[in-house]
N, CA, C, O and the ligand as a Tripos MOL2 file, in Angstrom:
@<TRIPOS>MOLECULE
protein
  313   311    79     0     0
PROTEIN
NO_CHARGES

@<TRIPOS>ATOM
      1 N           0.8850   -1.0520    0.0010 N.3       1 MET1
      2 CA          0.0950   -0.0700   -0.0420 C.3       1 MET1
      3 C           0.9840    1.2680    0.0930 C.2       1 MET1
      4 O           1.7620    1.5380    1.0080 O.2       1 MET1
      5 N           0.6930    1.9980   -0.9860 N.am      2 SER2
      6 CA          1.6490    3.2380   -1.1720 C.3       2 SER2
      7 C           0.9000    4.4580   -0.8010 C.2       2 SER2
      8 O           1.4930    5.5130   -0.5770 O.2       2 SER2
      9 N          -0.5080    4.3350   -0.7220 N.am      3 GLY3
     10 CA         -1.1660    5.7300   -0.4540 C.3       3 GLY3
     11 C          -1.1310    5.8710    1.1260 C.2       3 GLY3
     12 O          -1.1820    4.8580    1.8230 O.2       3 GLY3
     13 N          -1.0580    6.9350    1.5940 N.am      4 ARG4
     14 CA         -1.0950    7.1460    2.9740 C.3       4 ARG4
     15 C          -2.0010    8.3900    3.2390 C.2       4 ARG4
     16 O          -1.9160    9.3040    2.4190 O.2       4 ARG4
     17 N          -2.8290    8.5230    4.2510 N.am      5 THR5
     18 CA         -3.6110    9.4510    4.6390 C.3       5 THR5
     19 C          -3.1500   10.0580    5.9120 C.2       5 THR5
     20 O          -2.5890    9.3600    6.7560 O.2       5 THR5
     21 N          -3.3680   11.3740    6.0960 N.am      6 TYR6
     22 CA         -3.0110   11.9330    7.3540 C.3       6 TYR6
     23 C          -4.3910   12.8240    7.7160 C.2       6 TYR6
     24 O          -4.7530   13.7730    7.0200 O.2       6 TYR6
     25 N          -5.0170   12.4220    8.7720 N.am      7 ASP7
     26 CA         -6.1670   12.7540    9.3500 C.3       7 ASP7
     27 C          -5.9000   13.8390   10.3490 C.2       7 ASP7
     28 O          -5.7300   13.3660   11.4730 O.2       7 ASP7
     29 N          -5.8130   15.1030   10.2960 N.am      8 TRP8
     30 CA         -5.5370   16.0060   11.1480 C.3       8 TRP8
     31 C          -6.7700   16.1160   12.1990 C.2       8 TRP8
     32 O          -7.9170   15.7200   11.9910 O.2       8 TRP8
     33 N          -6.3540   16.6430   13.1910 N.am      9 SER9
     34 CA         -7.3840   16.9290   14.3230 C.3       9 SER9
     35 C          -8.4560   18.0010   13.8600 C.2       9 SER9
     36 O          -9.5710   18.0780   14.3760 O.2       9 SER9
     37 N          -8.0240   18.7920   12.8720 N.am     10 ASN10
     38 CA         -9.0680   19.6640   12.5600 C.3      10 ASN10
     39 C         -10.0560   19.2230   11.6220 C.2      10 ASN10
     40 O         -11.0320   19.9220   11.3530 O.2      10 ASN10
     41 N          -9.8140   17.8790   11.0090 N.am     11 GLY11
     42 CA        -10.8760   17.4050   10.2200 C.3      11 GLY11
     43 C         -10.2780   17.4130    8.7490 C.2      11 GLY11
     44 O         -10.9490   16.9170    7.8430 O.2      11 GLY11
     45 N          -9.0290   17.9650    8.4910 N.am     12 VAL12
     46 CA         -8.6300   18.0880    7.2230 C.3      12 VAL12
     47 C          -7.8190   16.8400    7.0420 C.2      12 VAL12
     48 O          -6.9840   16.4520    7.8590 O.2      12 VAL12
     49 N          -8.1730   16.1300    5.7180 N.am     13 ILE13
     50 CA         -7.2960   14.7920    5.3290 C.3      13 ILE13
     51 C          -6.5240   15.2960    4.0700 C.2      13 ILE13
     52 O          -6.9020   15.9340    3.0870 O.2      13 ILE13
     53 N          -5.1330   14.7130    4.4940 N.am     14 GLU14
     54 CA         -4.1490   15.0310    3.3270 C.3      14 GLU14
     55 C          -3.6420   13.6170    2.8530 C.2      14 GLU14
     56 O          -3.4040   12.7230    3.6650 O.2      14 GLU14
     57 N          -3.5160   13.4910    1.7290 N.am     15 TYR15
     58 CA         -2.9830   12.2260    0.9260 C.3      15 TYR15
     59 C          -1.5810   12.3580    0.7050 C.2      15 TYR15
     60 O          -1.0240   13.4260    0.4510 O.2      15 TYR15
     61 N          -0.9180   11.0420    0.8260 N.am     16 GLU16
     62 CA          0.4730   11.1850    0.3370 C.3      16 GLU16
     63 C           0.5910   10.0680   -0.7460 C.2      16 GLU16
     64 O           0.0410    8.9830   -0.5600 O.2      16 GLU16
     65 N           1.2580   10.3110   -1.8030 N.am     17 LEU17
     66 CA          1.4440    9.2890   -3.0040 C.3      17 LEU17
     67 C           3.0770    8.9860   -2.9670 C.2      17 LEU17
     68 O           3.9040    9.8650   -3.2080 O.2      17 LEU17
     69 N           3.3600    7.8700   -2.6920 N.am     18 ARG18
     70 CA          4.6620    7.3460   -2.5560 C.3      18 ARG18
     71 C           5.0040    6.1960   -3.6340 C.2      18 ARG18
     72 O           4.2330    5.2490   -3.7910 O.2      18 ARG18
     73 N           6.0770    6.3150   -4.2940 N.am     19 CYS19
     74 CA          6.4570    5.3120   -5.2440 C.3      19 CYS19
     75 C           6.7780    3.9770   -4.6610 C.2      19 CYS19
     76 O           7.5160    3.8990   -3.6780 O.2      19 CYS19
     77 N           6.2510    2.9140   -5.2300 N.am     20 ASP20
     78 CA          6.4600    1.6400   -4.6650 C.3      20 ASP20
     79 C           7.7910    1.0430   -4.7960 C.2      20 ASP20
     80 O           8.2000    0.1760   -4.0240 O.2      20 ASP20
     81 N           8.5240    1.5560   -5.8660 N.am     21 SER21
     82 CA          9.9540    1.2030   -6.1340 C.3      21 SER21
     83 C          11.0140    1.8970   -5.4270 C.2      21 SER21
     84 O          11.9820    1.2780   -4.9840 O.2      21 SER21
     85 N          10.8760    3.1830   -5.2960 N.am     22 CYS22
     86 CA         11.9900    3.8950   -4.7580 C.3      22 CYS22
     87 C          11.6930    4.8180   -3.5490 C.2      22 CYS22
     88 O          12.6000    5.4230   -2.9770 O.2      22 CYS22
     89 N          10.4340    4.9020   -3.1930 N.am     23 GLY23
     90 CA          9.9750    5.3640   -2.1440 C.3      23 GLY23
     91 C           9.7990    6.9730   -2.1130 C.2      23 GLY23
     92 O           9.4130    7.5910   -1.1210 O.2      23 GLY23
     93 N          10.1260    7.5200   -3.2930 N.am     24 GLN24
     94 CA          9.8630    9.0350   -3.5480 C.3      24 GLN24
     95 C           8.3790    9.4570   -3.3790 C.2      24 GLN24
     96 O           7.4350    8.9020   -3.9400 O.2      24 GLN24
     97 N           8.3060   10.4060   -2.6170 N.am     25 VAL25
     98 CA          6.8750   11.0590   -2.4700 C.3      25 VAL25
     99 C           6.5920   12.0010   -3.5120 C.2      25 VAL25
    100 O           7.3870   12.8900   -3.8190 O.2      25 VAL25
    101 N           5.2900   11.8010   -4.1580 N.am     26 PHE26
    102 CA          4.9230   12.9430   -5.0280 C.3      26 PHE26
    103 C           4.6910   14.1420   -4.4040 C.2      26 PHE26
    104 O           3.9550   14.2380   -3.4220 O.2      26 PHE26
    105 N           5.3430   15.1790   -4.9740 N.am     27 GLU27
    106 CA          5.0910   16.5690   -4.3230 C.3      27 GLU27
    107 C           4.3460   17.2330   -5.3810 C.2      27 GLU27
    108 O           4.8430   17.4480   -6.4870 O.2      27 GLU27
    109 N           2.9610   17.6160   -5.0030 N.am     28 CYS28
    110 CA          2.2430   18.5890   -5.9640 C.3      28 CYS28
    111 C           2.4480   19.9780   -5.5170 C.2      28 CYS28
    112 O           2.6990   20.3020   -4.3560 O.2      28 CYS28
    113 N           2.3240   20.7840   -6.5300 N.am     29 GLY29
    114 CA          2.5310   22.2420   -6.3340 C.3      29 GLY29
    115 C           1.3210   23.0000   -5.8590 C.2      29 GLY29
    116 O           1.3550   24.1810   -5.5130 O.2      29 GLY29
    117 N           0.2440   22.2310   -5.8670 N.am     30 ASP30
    118 CA         -1.0300   23.0060   -5.4260 C.3      30 ASP30
    119 C          -1.7650   22.3210   -4.2490 C.2      30 ASP30
    120 O          -1.0760   21.7650   -3.3930 O.2      30 ASP30
    121 N          -3.0100   22.3210   -4.1520 N.am     31 ASP31
    122 CA         -3.6890   21.6350   -3.0200 C.3      31 ASP31
    123 C          -4.2510   20.2190   -3.3470 C.2      31 ASP31
    124 O          -5.2020   19.7130   -2.7510 O.2      31 ASP31
    125 N          -3.5320   19.6220   -4.3950 N.am     32 SER32
    126 CA         -4.1340   18.2270   -4.9110 C.3      32 SER32
    127 C          -3.9850   17.3380   -3.6940 C.2      32 SER32
    128 O          -4.7620   16.3840   -3.7310 O.2      32 SER32
    129 N          -3.2250   17.3820   -2.6530 N.am     33 TYR33
    130 CA         -3.1870   16.4560   -1.7270 C.3      33 TYR33
    131 C          -4.3120   16.2690   -0.8340 C.2      33 TYR33
    132 O          -4.3140   15.4080    0.0450 O.2      33 TYR33
    133 N          -5.3240   17.1160   -1.0660 N.am     34 TYR34
    134 CA         -6.4530   17.0540   -0.2610 C.3      34 TYR34
    135 C          -7.7000   16.0160   -0.9790 C.2      34 TYR34
    136 O          -8.7660   15.7390   -0.4280 O.2      34 TYR34
    137 N          -7.2810   15.5670   -2.2610 N.am     35 SER35
    138 CA         -8.1270   14.6300   -2.7630 C.3      35 SER35
    139 C          -7.3800   13.5690   -3.4620 C.2      35 SER35
    140 O          -6.5520   13.8200   -4.3370 O.2      35 SER35
    141 N          -7.6760   12.3990   -3.0720 N.am     36 TRP36
    142 CA         -6.7340   11.3050   -3.6140 C.3      36 TRP36
    143 C          -7.0210   10.9800   -5.0150 C.2      36 TRP36
    144 O          -6.0530   10.4980   -5.6030 O.2      36 TRP36
    145 N          -8.1560   11.1220   -5.7490 N.am     37 PRO37
    146 CA         -8.1970   11.0330   -7.2100 C.3      37 PRO37
    147 C          -7.5610   12.2660   -7.9220 C.2      37 PRO37
    148 O          -7.0230   12.1470   -9.0230 O.2      37 PRO37
    149 N          -7.6380   13.4440   -7.2640 N.am     38 VAL38
    150 CA         -7.0270   14.5820   -7.8800 C.3      38 VAL38
    151 C          -5.3980   14.4010   -7.8320 C.2      38 VAL38
    152 O          -4.6300   14.6700   -8.7550 O.2      38 VAL38
    153 N          -5.0770   13.9240   -6.6440 N.am     39 LEU39
    154 CA         -3.6720   13.6780   -6.3750 C.3      39 LEU39
    155 C          -3.0950   12.7380   -7.5120 C.2      39 LEU39
    156 O          -2.0830   13.0080   -8.1590 O.2      39 LEU39
    157 N          -3.8820   11.5780   -7.6760 N.am     40 CYS40
    158 CA         -3.3030   10.6000   -8.7210 C.3      40 CYS40
    159 C          -3.3250   11.3690  -10.1240 C.2      40 CYS40
    160 O          -2.3790   11.2810  -10.9060 O.2      40 CYS40
    161 N          -4.3950   12.0800  -10.3740 N.am     41 ALA41
    162 CA         -4.4530   12.6850  -11.6790 C.3      41 ALA41
    163 C          -3.0170   13.6610  -11.9360 C.2      41 ALA41
    164 O          -2.3470   13.6920  -12.9680 O.2      41 ALA41
    165 N          -2.8220   14.3020  -10.8790 N.am     42 ALA42
    166 CA         -1.7750   15.3280  -11.0400 C.3      42 ALA42
    167 C          -0.4980   14.4910  -11.0770 C.2      42 ALA42
    168 O           0.4220   14.9160  -11.7770 O.2      42 ALA42
    169 N          -0.3430   13.4040  -10.4350 N.am     43 ALA43
    170 CA          0.8940   12.5740  -10.4410 C.3      43 ALA43
    171 C           1.0710   11.9620  -11.7640 C.2      43 ALA43
    172 O           2.2070   11.7870  -12.2050 O.2      43 ALA43
    173 N          -0.0550   11.5970  -12.4780 N.am     44 GLU44
    174 CA         -0.1930   10.8250  -13.7600 C.3      44 GLU44
    175 C           0.4570   11.8950  -14.8810 C.2      44 GLU44
    176 O           1.3140   11.6450  -15.7280 O.2      44 GLU44
    177 N          -0.2130   13.1430  -14.6210 N.am     45 ALA45
    178 CA          0.2200   14.2770  -15.4680 C.3      45 ALA45
    179 C           1.7330   14.5890  -15.5630 C.2      45 ALA45
    180 O           2.3250   15.1010  -16.5140 O.2      45 ALA45
    181 N           2.2850   14.1290  -14.2560 N.am     46 GLU46
    182 CA          3.8540   14.2540  -14.1770 C.3      46 GLU46
    183 C           4.5820   12.9700  -14.6690 C.2      46 GLU46
    184 O           5.8110   12.9150  -14.6230 O.2      46 GLU46
    185 N           3.9240   12.0620  -15.0840 N.am     47 GLY47
    186 CA          4.5400   10.8560  -15.7130 C.3      47 GLY47
    187 C           4.4340    9.6390  -14.8230 C.2      47 GLY47
    188 O           4.8690    8.5470  -15.1890 O.2      47 GLY47
    189 N           3.8230    9.8440  -13.5890 N.am     48 TRP48
    190 CA          3.6980    8.7140  -12.8040 C.3      48 TRP48
    191 C           2.8390    7.6240  -13.3360 C.2      48 TRP48
    192 O           1.8660    7.8800  -14.0450 O.2      48 TRP48
    193 N           3.2370    6.2020  -12.9510 N.am     49 SER49
    194 CA          2.2810    5.2230  -13.3730 C.3      49 SER49
    195 C           1.3970    4.8470  -12.1640 C.2      49 SER49
    196 O           1.8750    4.2600  -11.1930 O.2      49 SER49
    197 N           0.1340    5.1910  -12.2440 N.am     50 ILE50
    198 CA         -0.9560    4.9500  -11.1240 C.3      50 ILE50
    199 C          -1.7790    3.7830  -11.5180 C.2      50 ILE50
    200 O          -2.3770    3.6940  -12.5910 O.2      50 ILE50
    201 N          -1.7680    2.7280  -10.4020 N.am     51 GLY51
    202 CA         -2.5200    1.6420  -10.4100 C.3      51 GLY51
    203 C          -4.0730    2.0250  -10.1360 C.2      51 GLY51
    204 O          -4.3110    3.1930   -9.8280 O.2      51 GLY51
    205 N          -4.9910    1.2260  -10.2200 N.am     52 SER52
    206 CA         -6.2940    1.4180   -9.8640 C.3      52 SER52
    207 C          -6.4780    1.2510   -8.4450 C.2      52 SER52
    208 O          -5.9460    0.3000   -7.8720 O.2      52 SER52
    209 N          -7.3020    2.2330   -7.7220 N.am     53 GLY53
    210 CA         -7.6590    2.0280   -6.3260 C.3      53 GLY53
    211 C          -6.4340    2.6790   -5.4340 C.2      53 GLY53
    212 O          -5.3420    2.9840   -5.9140 O.2      53 GLY53
    213 N          -6.7570    2.8160   -4.2460 N.am     54 PHE54
    214 CA         -5.8740    3.3910   -3.2260 C.3      54 PHE54
    215 C          -4.7150    2.4410   -2.9590 C.2      54 PHE54
    216 O          -3.5970    2.9090   -2.7450 O.2      54 PHE54
    217 N          -4.9250    1.1500   -2.9620 N.am     55 ASP55
    218 CA         -3.9000    0.1330   -2.7720 C.3      55 ASP55
    219 C          -3.2000   -0.2910   -3.9590 C.2      55 ASP55
    220 O          -2.3040   -1.1280   -3.8480 O.2      55 ASP55
    221 N          -3.5180    0.2110   -5.1290 N.am     56 GLY56
    222 CA         -2.6980   -0.1010   -6.4960 C.3      56 GLY56
    223 C          -1.3840    0.1680   -6.5260 C.2      56 GLY56
    224 O          -0.8930    0.8190   -5.6040 O.2      56 GLY56
    225 N          -0.7140   -0.2210   -7.4340 N.am     57 GLY57
    226 CA          0.6980    0.1730   -7.5730 C.3      57 GLY57
    227 C           0.8400    1.5000   -8.2130 C.2      57 GLY57
    228 O           0.1730    1.8790   -9.1760 O.2      57 GLY57
    229 N           1.8530    2.2460   -7.5440 N.am     58 HIS58
    230 CA          2.1550    3.5920   -7.8970 C.3      58 HIS58
    231 C           3.8220    3.6590   -8.0850 C.2      58 HIS58
    232 O           4.6190    3.2690   -7.2310 O.2      58 HIS58
    233 N           4.1490    4.1900   -9.2790 N.am     59 GLU59
    234 CA          5.5360    4.3440   -9.4250 C.3      59 GLU59
    235 C           5.6960    5.8060  -10.1610 C.2      59 GLU59
    236 O           4.9230    6.2440  -11.0120 O.2      59 GLU59
    237 N           6.7810    6.4170   -9.6880 N.am     60 CYS60
    238 CA          7.1920    7.7200  -10.1490 C.3      60 CYS60
    239 C           7.6390    7.7680  -11.5180 C.2      60 CYS60
    240 O           7.9550    6.6870  -12.0140 O.2      60 CYS60
    241 N           7.7280    8.8020  -12.2250 N.am     61 ALA61
    242 CA          8.0700    8.9530  -13.6880 C.3      61 ALA61
    243 C           9.3320    8.1800  -13.8090 C.2      61 ALA61
    244 O           9.3840    7.3400  -14.7070 O.2      61 ALA61
    245 N          10.3950    8.3550  -12.9990 N.am     62 GLY62
    246 CA         11.7130    7.6070  -13.2600 C.3      62 GLY62
    247 C          11.6710    6.1720  -13.2570 C.2      62 GLY62
    248 O          12.2830    5.4980  -14.0870 O.2      62 GLY62
    249 N          10.8760    5.6350  -12.2310 N.am     63 CYS63
    250 CA         10.8700    3.9830  -12.1710 C.3      63 CYS63
    251 C           9.7210    3.3940  -13.3300 C.2      63 CYS63
    252 O           9.8730    2.2850  -13.8430 O.2      63 CYS63
    253 N           8.6780    4.1950  -13.6300 N.am     64 SER64
    254 CA          7.7380    3.7510  -14.4620 C.3      64 SER64
    255 C           8.3510    3.6260  -15.8570 C.2      64 SER64
    256 O           7.9210    2.7750  -16.6350 O.2      64 SER64
    257 N           9.3320    4.4430  -16.1870 N.am     65 SER65
    258 CA          9.9870    4.5250  -17.4570 C.3      65 SER65
    259 C          10.8980    3.4430  -17.5630 C.2      65 SER65
    260 O          11.0550    2.8880  -18.6510 O.2      65 SER65
    261 N          11.5850    3.0450  -16.4310 N.am     66 VAL66
    262 CA         12.5690    1.9490  -16.3270 C.3      66 VAL66
    263 C          11.7460    0.5780  -16.6040 C.2      66 VAL66
    264 O          12.0440   -0.2530  -17.4610 O.2      66 VAL66
    265 N          10.7480    0.5150  -15.7880 N.am     67 SER67
    266 CA          9.8880   -0.7780  -15.8410 C.3      67 SER67
    267 C           8.5320   -0.6430  -15.9350 C.2      67 SER67
    268 O           7.7840   -0.8380  -14.9780 O.2      67 SER67
    269 N           8.0740   -0.2420  -17.2950 N.am     68 PRO68
    270 CA          6.6660    0.0070  -17.4370 C.3      68 PRO68
    271 C           5.8810   -1.1770  -17.1680 C.2      68 PRO68
    272 O           6.3370   -2.3200  -17.1610 O.2      68 PRO68
    273 N           4.6050   -0.8310  -16.9320 N.am     69 ARG69
    274 CA          3.5610   -1.8590  -16.5570 C.3      69 ARG69
    275 C           4.0500   -3.1330  -15.9560 C.2      69 ARG69
    276 O           4.2470   -3.0980  -14.7420 O.2      69 ARG69
    277 N           4.2770   -4.2230  -16.5670 N.am     70 ALA70
    278 CA          4.6590   -5.6130  -16.0620 C.3      70 ALA70
    279 C           5.7980   -5.5160  -15.0750 C.2      70 ALA70
    280 O           6.0700   -6.3910  -14.2520 O.2      70 ALA70
    281 N           6.4440   -4.3640  -15.2340 N.am     71 GLY71
    282 CA          7.5880   -4.1890  -14.3430 C.3      71 GLY71
    283 C           7.5240   -4.2330  -12.8690 C.2      71 GLY71
    284 O           8.4660   -4.4520  -12.1070 O.2      71 GLY71
    285 N           6.0930   -3.9590  -12.5160 N.am     72 LEU72
    286 CA          5.7820   -4.0290  -11.0790 C.3      72 LEU72
    287 C           6.0500   -5.4490  -10.5820 C.2      72 LEU72
    288 O           6.7320   -5.6480   -9.5760 O.2      72 LEU72
    289 N           5.5240   -6.3970  -11.2760 N.am     73 ALA73
    290 CA          5.5500   -7.7500  -10.9180 C.3      73 ALA73
    291 C           7.1470   -8.3170  -10.8990 C.2      73 ALA73
    292 O           7.6600   -9.0530  -10.0560 O.2      73 ALA73
    293 N           7.6680   -7.8130  -11.9340 N.am     74 ALA74
    294 CA          9.1150   -8.3490  -12.1860 C.3      74 ALA74
    295 C           9.8440   -7.5120  -11.0240 C.2      74 ALA74
    296 O          10.7740   -8.1390  -10.5170 O.2      74 ALA74
    297 N           9.6590   -6.4400  -10.5810 N.am     75 ALA75
    298 CA         10.4300   -5.7890   -9.5890 C.3      75 ALA75
    299 C          10.4350   -6.5400   -8.1660 C.2      75 ALA75
    300 O          11.3430   -6.5390   -7.3350 O.2      75 ALA75
    301 N           9.1390   -7.2060   -8.0980 N.am     76 ARG76
    302 CA          8.7700   -7.8560   -6.7490 C.3      76 ARG76
    303 C           9.6820   -9.2070   -6.7490 C.2      76 ARG76
    304 O          10.2850   -9.6080   -5.7540 O.2      76 ARG76
    305 N           9.6870   -9.8020   -7.9360 N.am     77 ALA77
    306 CA         10.3970  -11.0700   -8.0840 C.3      77 ALA77
    307 C          11.9130  -11.0490   -7.9780 C.2      77 ALA77
    308 O          12.6210  -11.9910   -7.6230 O.2      77 ALA77
    309 N          12.3270   -9.7610   -8.3590 N.am     78 ALA78
    310 CA         13.8310   -9.6450   -8.5000 C.3      78 ALA78
    311 C          14.4230   -9.5580   -7.1660 C.2      78 ALA78
    312 O          15.6430   -9.4560   -7.0380 O.2      78 ALA78
    313 ZN         10.2640    5.6160   -8.1630 Zn       79 ZN79
@<TRIPOS>BOND
     1     1     2 1
     2     2     3 1
     3     3     4 2
     4     3     5 am
     5     5     6 1
     6     6     7 1
     7     7     8 2
     8     7     9 am
     9     9    10 1
    10    10    11 1
    11    11    12 2
    12    11    13 am
    13    13    14 1
    14    14    15 1
    15    15    16 2
    16    15    17 am
    17    17    18 1
    18    18    19 1
    19    19    20 2
    20    19    21 am
    21    21    22 1
    22    22    23 1
    23    23    24 2
    24    23    25 am
    25    25    26 1
    26    26    27 1
    27    27    28 2
    28    27    29 am
    29    29    30 1
    30    30    31 1
    31    31    32 2
    32    31    33 am
    33    33    34 1
    34    34    35 1
    35    35    36 2
    36    35    37 am
    37    37    38 1
    38    38    39 1
    39    39    40 2
    40    39    41 am
    41    41    42 1
    42    42    43 1
    43    43    44 2
    44    43    45 am
    45    45    46 1
    46    46    47 1
    47    47    48 2
    48    47    49 am
    49    49    50 1
    50    50    51 1
    51    51    52 2
    52    51    53 am
    53    53    54 1
    54    54    55 1
    55    55    56 2
    56    55    57 am
    57    57    58 1
    58    58    59 1
    59    59    60 2
    60    59    61 am
    61    61    62 1
    62    62    63 1
    63    63    64 2
    64    63    65 am
    65    65    66 1
    66    66    67 1
    67    67    68 2
    68    67    69 am
    69    69    70 1
    70    70    71 1
    71    71    72 2
    72    71    73 am
    73    73    74 1
    74    74    75 1
    75    75    76 2
    76    75    77 am
    77    77    78 1
    78    78    79 1
    79    79    80 2
    80    79    81 am
    81    81    82 1
    82    82    83 1
    83    83    84 2
    84    83    85 am
    85    85    86 1
    86    86    87 1
    87    87    88 2
    88    87    89 am
    89    89    90 1
    90    90    91 1
    91    91    92 2
    92    91    93 am
    93    93    94 1
    94    94    95 1
    95    95    96 2
    96    95    97 am
    97    97    98 1
    98    98    99 1
    99    99   100 2
   100    99   101 am
   101   101   102 1
   102   102   103 1
   103   103   104 2
   104   103   105 am
   105   105   106 1
   106   106   107 1
   107   107   108 2
   108   107   109 am
   109   109   110 1
   110   110   111 1
   111   111   112 2
   112   111   113 am
   113   113   114 1
   114   114   115 1
   115   115   116 2
   116   115   117 am
   117   117   118 1
   118   118   119 1
   119   119   120 2
   120   119   121 am
   121   121   122 1
   122   122   123 1
   123   123   124 2
   124   123   125 am
   125   125   126 1
   126   126   127 1
   127   127   128 2
   128   127   129 am
   129   129   130 1
   130   130   131 1
   131   131   132 2
   132   131   133 am
   133   133   134 1
   134   134   135 1
   135   135   136 2
   136   135   137 am
   137   137   138 1
   138   138   139 1
   139   139   140 2
   140   139   141 am
   141   141   142 1
   142   142   143 1
   143   143   144 2
   144   143   145 am
   145   145   146 1
   146   146   147 1
   147   147   148 2
   148   147   149 am
   149   149   150 1
   150   150   151 1
   151   151   152 2
   152   151   153 am
   153   153   154 1
   154   154   155 1
   155   155   156 2
   156   155   157 am
   157   157   158 1
   158   158   159 1
   159   159   160 2
   160   159   161 am
   161   161   162 1
   162   162   163 1
   163   163   164 2
   164   163   165 am
   165   165   166 1
   166   166   167 1
   167   167   168 2
   168   167   169 am
   169   169   170 1
   170   170   171 1
   171   171   172 2
   172   171   173 am
   173   173   174 1
   174   174   175 1
   175   175   176 2
   176   175   177 am
   177   177   178 1
   178   178   179 1
   179   179   180 2
   180   179   181 am
   181   181   182 1
   182   182   183 1
   183   183   184 2
   184   183   185 am
   185   185   186 1
   186   186   187 1
   187   187   188 2
   188   187   189 am
   189   189   190 1
   190   190   191 1
   191   191   192 2
   192   191   193 am
   193   193   194 1
   194   194   195 1
   195   195   196 2
   196   195   197 am
   197   197   198 1
   198   198   199 1
   199   199   200 2
   200   199   201 am
   201   201   202 1
   202   202   203 1
   203   203   204 2
   204   203   205 am
   205   205   206 1
   206   206   207 1
   207   207   208 2
   208   207   209 am
   209   209   210 1
   210   210   211 1
   211   211   212 2
   212   211   213 am
   213   213   214 1
   214   214   215 1
   215   215   216 2
   216   215   217 am
   217   217   218 1
   218   218   219 1
   219   219   220 2
   220   219   221 am
   221   221   222 1
   222   222   223 1
   223   223   224 2
   224   223   225 am
   225   225   226 1
   226   226   227 1
   227   227   228 2
   228   227   229 am
   229   229   230 1
   230   230   231 1
   231   231   232 2
   232   231   233 am
   233   233   234 1
   234   234   235 1
   235   235   236 2
   236   235   237 am
   237   237   238 1
   238   238   239 1
   239   239   240 2
   240   239   241 am
   241   241   242 1
   242   242   243 1
   243   243   244 2
   244   243   245 am
   245   245   246 1
   246   246   247 1
   247   247   248 2
   248   247   249 am
   249   249   250 1
   250   250   251 1
   251   251   252 2
   252   251   253 am
   253   253   254 1
   254   254   255 1
   255   255   256 2
   256   255   257 am
   257   257   258 1
   258   258   259 1
   259   259   260 2
   260   259   261 am
   261   261   262 1
   262   262   263 1
   263   263   264 2
   264   263   265 am
   265   265   266 1
   266   266   267 1
   267   267   268 2
   268   267   269 am
   269   269   270 1
   270   270   271 1
   271   271   272 2
   272   271   273 am
   273   273   274 1
   274   274   275 1
   275   275   276 2
   276   275   277 am
   277   277   278 1
   278   278   279 1
   279   279   280 2
   280   279   281 am
   281   281   282 1
   282   282   283 1
   283   283   284 2
   284   283   285 am
   285   285   286 1
   286   286   287 1
   287   287   288 2
   288   287   289 am
   289   289   290 1
   290   290   291 1
   291   291   292 2
   292   291   293 am
   293   293   294 1
   294   294   295 1
   295   295   296 2
   296   295   297 am
   297   297   298 1
   298   298   299 1
   299   299   300 2
   300   299   301 am
   301   301   302 1
   302   302   303 1
   303   303   304 2
   304   303   305 am
   305   305   306 1
   306   306   307 1
   307   307   308 2
   308   307   309 am
   309   309   310 1
   310   310   311 1
   311   311   312 2
@<TRIPOS>SUBSTRUCTURE
     1 MET1         2 RESIDUE 1 A MET
     2 SER2         6 RESIDUE 1 A SER
     3 GLY3        10 RESIDUE 1 A GLY
     4 ARG4        14 RESIDUE 1 A ARG
     5 THR5        18 RESIDUE 1 A THR
     6 TYR6        22 RESIDUE 1 A TYR
     7 ASP7        26 RESIDUE 1 A ASP
     8 TRP8        30 RESIDUE 1 A TRP
     9 SER9        34 RESIDUE 1 A SER
    10 ASN10       38 RESIDUE 1 A ASN
    11 GLY11       42 RESIDUE 1 A GLY
    12 VAL12       46 RESIDUE 1 A VAL
    13 ILE13       50 RESIDUE 1 A ILE
    14 GLU14       54 RESIDUE 1 A GLU
    15 TYR15       58 RESIDUE 1 A TYR
    16 GLU16       62 RESIDUE 1 A GLU
    17 LEU17       66 RESIDUE 1 A LEU
    18 ARG18       70 RESIDUE 1 A ARG
    19 CYS19       74 RESIDUE 1 A CYS
    20 ASP20       78 RESIDUE 1 A ASP
    21 SER21       82 RESIDUE 1 A SER
    22 CYS22       86 RESIDUE 1 A CYS
    23 GLY23       90 RESIDUE 1 A GLY
    24 GLN24       94 RESIDUE 1 A GLN
    25 VAL25       98 RESIDUE 1 A VAL
    26 PHE26      102 RESIDUE 1 A PHE
    27 GLU27      106 RESIDUE 1 A GLU
    28 CYS28      110 RESIDUE 1 A CYS
    29 GLY29      114 RESIDUE 1 A GLY
    30 ASP30      118 RESIDUE 1 A ASP
    31 ASP31      122 RESIDUE 1 A ASP
    32 SER32      126 RESIDUE 1 A SER
    33 TYR33      130 RESIDUE 1 A TYR
    34 TYR34      134 RESIDUE 1 A TYR
    35 SER35      138 RESIDUE 1 A SER
    36 TRP36      142 RESIDUE 1 A TRP
    37 PRO37      146 RESIDUE 1 A PRO
    38 VAL38      150 RESIDUE 1 A VAL
    39 LEU39      154 RESIDUE 1 A LEU
    40 CYS40      158 RESIDUE 1 A CYS
    41 ALA41      162 RESIDUE 1 A ALA
    42 ALA42      166 RESIDUE 1 A ALA
    43 ALA43      170 RESIDUE 1 A ALA
    44 GLU44      174 RESIDUE 1 A GLU
    45 ALA45      178 RESIDUE 1 A ALA
    46 GLU46      182 RESIDUE 1 A GLU
    47 GLY47      186 RESIDUE 1 A GLY
    48 TRP48      190 RESIDUE 1 A TRP
    49 SER49      194 RESIDUE 1 A SER
    50 ILE50      198 RESIDUE 1 A ILE
    51 GLY51      202 RESIDUE 1 A GLY
    52 SER52      206 RESIDUE 1 A SER
    53 GLY53      210 RESIDUE 1 A GLY
    54 PHE54      214 RESIDUE 1 A PHE
    55 ASP55      218 RESIDUE 1 A ASP
    56 GLY56      222 RESIDUE 1 A GLY
    57 GLY57      226 RESIDUE 1 A GLY
    58 HIS58      230 RESIDUE 1 A HIS
    59 GLU59      234 RESIDUE 1 A GLU
    60 CYS60      238 RESIDUE 1 A CYS
    61 ALA61      242 RESIDUE 1 A ALA
    62 GLY62      246 RESIDUE 1 A GLY
    63 CYS63      250 RESIDUE 1 A CYS
    64 SER64      254 RESIDUE 1 A SER
    65 SER65      258 RESIDUE 1 A SER
    66 VAL66      262 RESIDUE 1 A VAL
    67 SER67      266 RESIDUE 1 A SER
    68 PRO68      270 RESIDUE 1 A PRO
    69 ARG69      274 RESIDUE 1 A ARG
    70 ALA70      278 RESIDUE 1 A ALA
    71 GLY71      282 RESIDUE 1 A GLY
    72 LEU72      286 RESIDUE 1 A LEU
    73 ALA73      290 RESIDUE 1 A ALA
    74 ALA74      294 RESIDUE 1 A ALA
    75 ALA75      298 RESIDUE 1 A ALA
    76 ARG76      302 RESIDUE 1 A ARG
    77 ALA77      306 RESIDUE 1 A ALA
    78 ALA78      310 RESIDUE 1 A ALA
    79 ZN79       313 GROUP 0 **** ****
């Protein structure tokens, strides 16, 4: 599970998108982290490979270009 939520005491939930391969956290330049779908869309626009669902695979632009698609399974087997 690469997605993470922060539920602050004031009721604001922030989402964190982390690369499954290298652990890099996607940093958005706006307030996209308040919405998981919006955050994923923003990451995809930056070249990230986003799996379906909160628990799906997520890879940053660098990792997804090295191991596109089937690379997720291959990376686990390696
Ligand atoms: Zn990565």
